[in-house]
Phi, psi and omega in degrees: 000148174289164185294145185297327178299314180293314178301315181300318179300316179285327179297322178299315176300329184266000184301126175089350185287139178274344180199156186213134175251132183218165177209180173252102179289138179286154178228101187279008175261001184276151178276335181230110187295310183298315179302316179301312183299319180297313181298315179298313183299318179295321178293316182295314179298320180295324180291321181297320184291314181298319188276351185054047176292124185282337183215131183233127174256128183251136164273100174257211185207152168309134179094359184289348175289345182270138185286331179200179181076021184233014181066221182297346175296334180300325182290333179287325172304316179293320181294318174304314187297310182290324175292328178292345178265001181281338189091001176279155168284123186248131170247117180255119178265103180270089187281150174279191183296133185287135172297329182291348181289349174295339174302334180293337183266359184296316183297308176296329180293313179291315187277326185238355179070031183235158176233101178297134181239121180260002182262162187283335181230147177278345191245355180281120182284136181235131179298134180230134184246144180272147180297332178301317181287327176298311178303319180297312182292323176300317175299312180302315183294322179295331180280335181232073187305124176217143170276099185201163173244128188240123171281119181253110185244151175236188177308149180260140182222142173273166174303319182297320177291321178300312182295326180289321180294313182292321177297321180296314180298326182275344178083023176205151178289146176247140177269126178281126179246113177288128179254106179298154184308325183285352178250004182302308183299315177303314182294322177288328177293319182296330179279357174105004180284130178305147184306308184302324180280328175299314176298321179292314178301317179302318177294323178293317176302319176299316183294320175296314188287338181267002180075016179291334182259114182220158178300135182218018184275185177288328178204167180247135169249145183248122176278154186247343182295132181273158179294332178300318179298315182288321180295323179302313177296315180296318180292323182286000000 
């Protein structure tokens, strides 16, 4: 469990709340990703229980029904579990891959004219959701409390399409560079990502690429924001 002091502080802030939106913020300074996620989830769950919050909306992820083998999504599985034990009505928004993650490719695209690809195919379309649509669904869920799991998907794009759109926005063609699975951790380390997170994200990419992660919720919600809109914002 998180410390009672931490939980009590959050519980005090939640006192009287009819609803609460939460997520697991990353901490790139930790040595063990999952243990950090568990501690954070425990503090959140304890605070919800102490404050008797009746309804919680979680920003979770596709694949959160799986107990392990999903990198940072594993912590969201745990968050869903412990919040489900608090007595609160829980709405879990299992969002797909963020469109804003394309921003991670801006540096190599601008400096080297390349687009690193961590997926097994350049042409397989993958649903991508904008954070704008996540916020809208979270607000709707807070206004209409239900105990349910919602898979939130957006328009589907292949790596080739993403690279073309980003290249167009930058005004130059981008070369897609395929990164094989055995080089995923090394490539992320080279880009400056701390080792615990590089290893965790490599596991997540593997789960996505092998088809391990699929929609499993009670219903599917569809986001409408296009990748072109998000790239325009990222580039500007």
